[in-house]
mmCIF file of the N, C-alpha and C atoms, coordinates in Angstrom:
data_MODEL
# 
_entry.id   MODEL 
# 
loop_
_atom_site.group_PDB 
_atom_site.id 
_atom_site.type_symbol 
_atom_site.label_atom_id 
_atom_site.label_alt_id 
_atom_site.label_comp_id 
_atom_site.label_asym_id 
_atom_site.label_entity_id 
_atom_site.label_seq_id 
_atom_site.pdbx_PDB_ins_code 
_atom_site.Cartn_x 
_atom_site.Cartn_y 
_atom_site.Cartn_z 
_atom_site.occupancy 
_atom_site.B_iso_or_equiv 
_atom_site.pdbx_formal_charge 
_atom_site.auth_seq_id 
_atom_site.auth_comp_id 
_atom_site.auth_asym_id 
_atom_site.auth_atom_id 
_atom_site.pdbx_PDB_model_num 
ATOM 1   N N  . MET A 1 1  ? -52.922 90.437 -35.710 1.00 0.00 ? 1  MET A N  1 
ATOM 2   C CA . MET A 1 1  ? -52.349 89.190 -35.130 1.00 0.00 ? 1  MET A CA 1 
ATOM 3   C C  . MET A 1 1  ? -50.852 89.140 -35.653 1.00 0.00 ? 1  MET A C  1 
ATOM 4   N N  . THR A 1 2  ? -49.918 89.047 -34.839 1.00 0.00 ? 2  THR A N  1 
ATOM 5   C CA . THR A 1 2  ? -48.641 88.950 -35.343 1.00 0.00 ? 2  THR A CA 1 
ATOM 6   C C  . THR A 1 2  ? -48.084 87.347 -35.495 1.00 0.00 ? 2  THR A C  1 
ATOM 7   N N  . GLU A 1 3  ? -47.387 87.201 -36.350 1.00 0.00 ? 3  GLU A N  1 
ATOM 8   C CA . GLU A 1 3  ? -46.817 85.823 -36.626 1.00 0.00 ? 3  GLU A CA 1 
ATOM 9   C C  . GLU A 1 3  ? -45.420 85.597 -35.895 1.00 0.00 ? 3  GLU A C  1 
ATOM 10  N N  . GLY A 1 4  ? -45.240 84.524 -35.441 1.00 0.00 ? 4  GLY A N  1 
ATOM 11  C CA . GLY A 1 4  ? -43.885 84.174 -34.714 1.00 0.00 ? 4  GLY A CA 1 
ATOM 12  C C  . GLY A 1 4  ? -42.853 83.791 -35.872 1.00 0.00 ? 4  GLY A C  1 
ATOM 13  N N  . PRO A 1 5  ? -41.637 83.410 -35.364 1.00 0.00 ? 5  PRO A N  1 
ATOM 14  C CA . PRO A 1 5  ? -40.643 83.079 -36.346 1.00 0.00 ? 5  PRO A CA 1 
ATOM 15  C C  . PRO A 1 5  ? -41.075 81.843 -37.060 1.00 0.00 ? 5  PRO A C  1 
ATOM 16  N N  . ALA A 1 6  ? -40.635 81.774 -38.367 1.00 0.00 ? 6  ALA A N  1 
ATOM 17  C CA . ALA A 1 6  ? -40.968 80.536 -39.124 1.00 0.00 ? 6  ALA A CA 1 
ATOM 18  C C  . ALA A 1 6  ? -40.013 79.371 -38.628 1.00 0.00 ? 6  ALA A C  1 
ATOM 19  N N  . VAL A 1 7  ? -40.693 78.208 -38.572 1.00 0.00 ? 7  VAL A N  1 
ATOM 20  C CA . VAL A 1 7  ? -39.989 77.102 -38.117 1.00 0.00 ? 7  VAL A CA 1 
ATOM 21  C C  . VAL A 1 7  ? -39.868 76.300 -39.293 1.00 0.00 ? 7  VAL A C  1 
ATOM 22  N N  . LEU A 1 8  ? -38.589 76.022 -39.658 1.00 0.00 ? 8  LEU A N  1 
ATOM 23  C CA . LEU A 1 8  ? -38.300 75.200 -40.825 1.00 0.00 ? 8  LEU A CA 1 
ATOM 24  C C  . LEU A 1 8  ? -38.109 73.696 -40.385 1.00 0.00 ? 8  LEU A C  1 
ATOM 25  N N  . ALA A 1 9  ? -38.801 72.887 -41.174 1.00 0.00 ? 9  ALA A N  1 
ATOM 26  C CA . ALA A 1 9  ? -38.801 71.441 -40.845 1.00 0.00 ? 9  ALA A CA 1 
ATOM 27  C C  . ALA A 1 9  ? -37.366 70.953 -41.289 1.00 0.00 ? 9  ALA A C  1 
ATOM 28  N N  . THR A 1 10 ? -36.642 70.120 -40.547 1.00 0.00 ? 10 THR A N  1 
ATOM 29  C CA . THR A 1 10 ? -35.325 69.538 -40.992 1.00 0.00 ? 10 THR A CA 1 
ATOM 30  C C  . THR A 1 10 ? -35.341 68.095 -41.142 1.00 0.00 ? 10 THR A C  1 
ATOM 31  N N  . MET A 1 11 ? -34.571 67.403 -41.738 1.00 0.00 ? 11 MET A N  1 
ATOM 32  C CA . MET A 1 11 ? -34.311 65.941 -41.696 1.00 0.00 ? 11 MET A CA 1 
ATOM 33  C C  . MET A 1 11 ? -32.930 65.708 -41.709 1.00 0.00 ? 11 MET A C  1 
ATOM 34  N N  . ILE A 1 12 ? -32.584 64.490 -41.371 1.00 0.00 ? 12 ILE A N  1 
ATOM 35  C CA . ILE A 1 12 ? -31.191 64.010 -41.314 1.00 0.00 ? 12 ILE A CA 1 
ATOM 36  C C  . ILE A 1 12 ? -30.975 63.018 -42.394 1.00 0.00 ? 12 ILE A C  1 
ATOM 37  N N  . CYS A 1 13 ? -29.944 63.306 -43.317 1.00 0.00 ? 13 CYS A N  1 
ATOM 38  C CA . CYS A 1 13 ? -29.615 62.499 -44.466 1.00 0.00 ? 13 CYS A CA 1 
ATOM 39  C C  . CYS A 1 13 ? -29.042 61.191 -44.044 1.00 0.00 ? 13 CYS A C  1 
ATOM 40  N N  . ARG A 1 14 ? -29.514 59.961 -44.380 1.00 0.00 ? 14 ARG A N  1 
ATOM 41  C CA . ARG A 1 14 ? -28.977 58.853 -44.031 1.00 0.00 ? 14 ARG A CA 1 
ATOM 42  C C  . ARG A 1 14 ? -27.643 58.500 -44.544 1.00 0.00 ? 14 ARG A C  1 
ATOM 43  N N  . LYS A 1 15 ? -27.317 59.125 -45.684 1.00 0.00 ? 15 LYS A N  1 
ATOM 44  C CA . LYS A 1 15 ? -25.936 58.844 -46.210 1.00 0.00 ? 15 LYS A CA 1 
ATOM 45  C C  . LYS A 1 15 ? -24.952 59.635 -45.576 1.00 0.00 ? 15 LYS A C  1 
ATOM 46  N N  . CYS A 1 16 ? -25.038 61.163 -45.609 1.00 0.00 ? 16 CYS A N  1 
ATOM 47  C CA . CYS A 1 16 ? -23.955 62.044 -45.065 1.00 0.00 ? 16 CYS A CA 1 
ATOM 48  C C  . CYS A 1 16 ? -24.247 62.400 -43.675 1.00 0.00 ? 16 CYS A C  1 
ATOM 49  N N  . GLU A 1 17 ? -25.359 62.052 -43.126 1.00 0.00 ? 17 GLU A N  1 
ATOM 50  C CA . GLU A 1 17 ? -25.748 62.238 -41.651 1.00 0.00 ? 17 GLU A CA 1 
ATOM 51  C C  . GLU A 1 17 ? -25.663 63.732 -41.240 1.00 0.00 ? 17 GLU A C  1 
ATOM 52  N N  . GLN A 1 18 ? -26.025 64.556 -42.174 1.00 0.00 ? 18 GLN A N  1 
ATOM 53  C CA . GLN A 1 18 ? -26.173 66.110 -41.913 1.00 0.00 ? 18 GLN A CA 1 
ATOM 54  C C  . GLN A 1 18 ? -27.611 66.391 -41.824 1.00 0.00 ? 18 GLN A C  1 
ATOM 55  N N  . GLU A 1 19 ? -27.932 67.335 -40.892 1.00 0.00 ? 19 GLU A N  1 
ATOM 56  C CA . GLU A 1 19 ? -29.215 67.863 -40.797 1.00 0.00 ? 19 GLU A CA 1 
ATOM 57  C C  . GLU A 1 19 ? -29.461 68.886 -41.851 1.00 0.00 ? 19 GLU A C  1 
ATOM 58  N N  . LYS A 1 20 ? -30.529 68.810 -42.578 1.00 0.00 ? 20 LYS A N  1 
ATOM 59  C CA . LYS A 1 20 ? -30.711 69.729 -43.775 1.00 0.00 ? 20 LYS A CA 1 
ATOM 60  C C  . LYS A 1 20 ? -32.338 70.048 -43.797 1.00 0.00 ? 20 LYS A C  1 
ATOM 61  N N  . PRO A 1 21 ? -32.604 71.122 -44.432 1.00 0.00 ? 21 PRO A N  1 
ATOM 62  C CA . PRO A 1 21 ? -34.007 71.499 -44.550 1.00 0.00 ? 21 PRO A CA 1 
ATOM 63  C C  . PRO A 1 21 ? -34.651 70.440 -45.360 1.00 0.00 ? 21 PRO A C  1 
ATOM 64  N N  . GLU A 1 22 ? -35.999 70.299 -45.076 1.00 0.00 ? 22 GLU A N  1 
ATOM 65  C CA . GLU A 1 22 ? -36.709 69.317 -45.935 1.00 0.00 ? 22 GLU A CA 1 
ATOM 66  C C  . GLU A 1 22 ? -36.773 69.625 -47.594 1.00 0.00 ? 22 GLU A C  1 
ATOM 67  N N  . ALA A 1 23 ? -36.470 70.874 -47.845 1.00 0.00 ? 23 ALA A N  1 
ATOM 68  C CA . ALA A 1 23 ? -36.407 71.161 -49.284 1.00 0.00 ? 23 ALA A CA 1 
ATOM 69  C C  . ALA A 1 23 ? -35.216 70.565 -49.992 1.00 0.00 ? 23 ALA A C  1 
ATOM 70  N N  . ASP A 1 24 ? -34.185 70.123 -49.227 1.00 0.00 ? 24 ASP A N  1 
ATOM 71  C CA . ASP A 1 24 ? -33.034 69.529 -49.773 1.00 0.00 ? 24 ASP A CA 1 
ATOM 72  C C  . ASP A 1 24 ? -33.121 68.054 -49.947 1.00 0.00 ? 24 ASP A C  1 
ATOM 73  N N  . PHE A 1 25 ? -34.428 67.558 -49.960 1.00 0.00 ? 25 PHE A N  1 
ATOM 74  C CA . PHE A 1 25 ? -34.810 66.099 -50.102 1.00 0.00 ? 25 PHE A CA 1 
ATOM 75  C C  . PHE A 1 25 ? -35.776 66.023 -51.164 1.00 0.00 ? 25 PHE A C  1 
ATOM 76  N N  . TYR A 1 26 ? -35.691 65.079 -52.073 1.00 0.00 ? 26 TYR A N  1 
ATOM 77  C CA . TYR A 1 26 ? -36.700 64.924 -53.127 1.00 0.00 ? 26 TYR A CA 1 
ATOM 78  C C  . TYR A 1 26 ? -37.994 64.230 -52.611 1.00 0.00 ? 26 TYR A C  1 
ATOM 79  N N  . MET A 1 27 ? -39.052 64.542 -53.271 1.00 0.00 ? 27 MET A N  1 
ATOM 80  C CA . MET A 1 27 ? -40.315 63.872 -52.954 1.00 0.00 ? 27 MET A CA 1 
ATOM 81  C C  . MET A 1 27 ? -40.307 62.476 -53.535 1.00 0.00 ? 27 MET A C  1 
ATOM 82  N N  . GLN A 1 28 ? -40.872 61.542 -52.981 1.00 0.00 ? 28 GLN A N  1 
ATOM 83  C CA . GLN A 1 28 ? -40.855 60.150 -53.493 1.00 0.00 ? 28 GLN A CA 1 
ATOM 84  C C  . GLN A 1 28 ? -42.219 59.681 -53.733 1.00 0.00 ? 28 GLN A C  1 
ATOM 85  N N  . ALA A 1 29 ? -42.681 59.498 -54.857 1.00 0.00 ? 29 ALA A N  1 
ATOM 86  C CA . ALA A 1 29 ? -44.064 59.000 -55.199 1.00 0.00 ? 29 ALA A CA 1 
ATOM 87  C C  . ALA A 1 29 ? -44.189 57.615 -54.865 1.00 0.00 ? 29 ALA A C  1 
ATOM 88  N N  . ARG A 1 30 ? -45.414 57.157 -54.258 1.00 0.00 ? 30 ARG A N  1 
ATOM 89  C CA . ARG A 1 30 ? -45.688 55.766 -53.791 1.00 0.00 ? 30 ARG A CA 1 
ATOM 90  C C  . ARG A 1 30 ? -46.996 55.429 -54.310 1.00 0.00 ? 30 ARG A C  1 
ATOM 91  N N  . ASP A 1 31 ? -47.220 54.331 -54.998 1.00 0.00 ? 31 ASP A N  1 
ATOM 92  C CA . ASP A 1 31 ? -48.498 53.843 -55.497 1.00 0.00 ? 31 ASP A CA 1 
ATOM 93  C C  . ASP A 1 31 ? -49.429 53.706 -54.464 1.00 0.00 ? 31 ASP A C  1 
ATOM 94  N N  . GLY A 1 32 ? -50.642 54.400 -54.392 1.00 0.00 ? 32 GLY A N  1 
ATOM 95  C CA . GLY A 1 32 ? -51.668 54.127 -53.342 1.00 0.00 ? 32 GLY A CA 1 
ATOM 96  C C  . GLY A 1 32 ? -51.433 54.677 -52.141 1.00 0.00 ? 32 GLY A C  1 
ATOM 97  N N  . TYR A 1 33 ? -50.299 55.423 -51.933 1.00 0.00 ? 33 TYR A N  1 
ATOM 98  C CA . TYR A 1 33 ? -49.975 56.113 -50.602 1.00 0.00 ? 33 TYR A CA 1 
ATOM 99  C C  . TYR A 1 33 ? -49.589 57.622 -50.942 1.00 0.00 ? 33 TYR A C  1 
ATOM 100 N N  . ALA A 1 34 ? -49.641 58.406 -49.878 1.00 0.00 ? 34 ALA A N  1 
ATOM 101 C CA . ALA A 1 34 ? -49.351 59.775 -50.081 1.00 0.00 ? 34 ALA A CA 1 
ATOM 102 C C  . ALA A 1 34 ? -47.735 59.966 -50.318 1.00 0.00 ? 34 ALA A C  1 
ATOM 103 N N  . PRO A 1 35 ? -47.236 60.911 -51.086 1.00 0.00 ? 35 PRO A N  1 
ATOM 104 C CA . PRO A 1 35 ? -45.905 61.047 -51.449 1.00 0.00 ? 35 PRO A CA 1 
ATOM 105 C C  . PRO A 1 35 ? -45.217 61.402 -50.134 1.00 0.00 ? 35 PRO A C  1 
ATOM 106 N N  . ARG A 1 36 ? -43.889 61.135 -50.051 1.00 0.00 ? 36 ARG A N  1 
ATOM 107 C CA . ARG A 1 36 ? -43.085 61.393 -48.831 1.00 0.00 ? 36 ARG A CA 1 
ATOM 108 C C  . ARG A 1 36 ? -41.648 61.754 -49.245 1.00 0.00 ? 36 ARG A C  1 
ATOM 109 N N  . ARG A 1 37 ? -40.934 62.344 -48.489 1.00 0.00 ? 37 ARG A N  1 
ATOM 110 C CA . ARG A 1 37 ? -39.489 62.829 -48.620 1.00 0.00 ? 37 ARG A CA 1 
ATOM 111 C C  . ARG A 1 37 ? -38.689 61.481 -48.677 1.00 0.00 ? 37 ARG A C  1 
ATOM 112 N N  . MET A 1 38 ? -37.729 61.573 -49.355 1.00 0.00 ? 38 MET A N  1 
ATOM 113 C CA . MET A 1 38 ? -36.657 60.509 -49.482 1.00 0.00 ? 38 MET A CA 1 
ATOM 114 C C  . MET A 1 38 ? -35.769 60.601 -48.120 1.00 0.00 ? 38 MET A C  1 
ATOM 115 N N  . THR A 1 39 ? -35.225 59.569 -47.887 1.00 0.00 ? 39 THR A N  1 
ATOM 116 C CA . THR A 1 39 ? -34.232 59.575 -46.674 1.00 0.00 ? 39 THR A CA 1 
ATOM 117 C C  . THR A 1 39 ? -32.905 60.054 -46.964 1.00 0.00 ? 39 THR A C  1 
ATOM 118 N N  . VAL A 1 40 ? -32.619 60.211 -48.247 1.00 0.00 ? 40 VAL A N  1 
ATOM 119 C CA . VAL A 1 40 ? -31.243 60.580 -48.702 1.00 0.00 ? 40 VAL A CA 1 
ATOM 120 C C  . VAL A 1 40 ? -31.436 62.007 -49.444 1.00 0.00 ? 40 VAL A C  1 
ATOM 121 N N  . CYS A 1 41 ? -30.416 62.951 -49.059 1.00 0.00 ? 41 CYS A N  1 
ATOM 122 C CA . CYS A 1 41 ? -30.626 64.172 -49.585 1.00 0.00 ? 41 CYS A CA 1 
ATOM 123 C C  . CYS A 1 41 ? -30.371 64.372 -51.119 1.00 0.00 ? 41 CYS A C  1 
ATOM 124 N N  . LYS A 1 42 ? -30.668 65.366 -51.673 1.00 0.00 ? 42 LYS A N  1 
ATOM 125 C CA . LYS A 1 42 ? -30.422 65.616 -53.221 1.00 0.00 ? 42 LYS A CA 1 
ATOM 126 C C  . LYS A 1 42 ? -29.021 65.473 -53.521 1.00 0.00 ? 42 LYS A C  1 
ATOM 127 N N  . VAL A 1 43 ? -28.156 65.980 -52.822 1.00 0.00 ? 43 VAL A N  1 
ATOM 128 C CA . VAL A 1 43 ? -26.743 65.906 -53.242 1.00 0.00 ? 43 VAL A CA 1 
ATOM 129 C C  . VAL A 1 43 ? -26.217 64.456 -53.170 1.00 0.00 ? 43 VAL A C  1 
ATOM 130 N N  . CYS A 1 44 ? -26.549 63.782 -52.007 1.00 0.00 ? 44 CYS A N  1 
ATOM 131 C CA . CYS A 1 44 ? -26.181 62.286 -52.028 1.00 0.00 ? 44 CYS A CA 1 
ATOM 132 C C  . CYS A 1 44 ? -26.824 61.516 -53.021 1.00 0.00 ? 44 CYS A C  1 
ATOM 133 N N  . HIS A 1 45 ? -28.083 61.841 -53.232 1.00 0.00 ? 45 HIS A N  1 
ATOM 134 C CA . HIS A 1 45 ? -28.854 61.037 -54.286 1.00 0.00 ? 45 HIS A CA 1 
ATOM 135 C C  . HIS A 1 45 ? -28.263 61.118 -55.657 1.00 0.00 ? 45 HIS A C  1 
ATOM 136 N N  . ARG A 1 46 ? -27.925 62.325 -56.077 1.00 0.00 ? 46 ARG A N  1 
ATOM 137 C CA . ARG A 1 46 ? -27.374 62.639 -57.370 1.00 0.00 ? 46 ARG A CA 1 
ATOM 138 C C  . ARG A 1 46 ? -25.974 61.842 -57.562 1.00 0.00 ? 46 ARG A C  1 
ATOM 139 N N  . ALA A 1 47 ? -25.093 61.899 -56.414 1.00 0.00 ? 47 ALA A N  1 
ATOM 140 C CA . ALA A 1 47 ? -23.795 61.282 -56.466 1.00 0.00 ? 47 ALA A CA 1 
ATOM 141 C C  . ALA A 1 47 ? -23.931 59.652 -56.497 1.00 0.00 ? 47 ALA A C  1 
ATOM 142 N N  . ARG A 1 48 ? -25.000 59.260 -55.881 1.00 0.00 ? 48 ARG A N  1 
ATOM 143 C CA . ARG A 1 48 ? -25.224 57.728 -55.920 1.00 0.00 ? 48 ARG A CA 1 
ATOM 144 C C  . ARG A 1 48 ? -25.703 57.303 -57.279 1.00 0.00 ? 48 ARG A C  1 
ATOM 145 N N  . THR A 1 49 ? -26.574 58.168 -57.998 1.00 0.00 ? 49 THR A N  1 
ATOM 146 C CA . THR A 1 49 ? -27.224 57.830 -59.311 1.00 0.00 ? 49 THR A CA 1 
ATOM 147 C C  . THR A 1 49 ? -26.253 58.293 -60.435 1.00 0.00 ? 49 THR A C  1 
ATOM 148 N N  . ALA A 1 50 ? -25.261 58.853 -60.260 1.00 0.00 ? 50 ALA A N  1 
ATOM 149 C CA . ALA A 1 50 ? -24.338 59.365 -61.203 1.00 0.00 ? 50 ALA A CA 1 
ATOM 150 C C  . ALA A 1 50 ? -23.401 58.145 -61.741 1.00 0.00 ? 50 ALA A C  1 
# 
């Protein structure tokens, strides 16, 4: 069985509004819920918290 091309999931950052791979977004832990990706990319998050 051959595998097709890998499909990378992407998200749009709410700050810079650029489409980026999910790996560019931090995971956010939530008490009692499954973790999810933040809506702001790692670059924008670091700039905001610096």
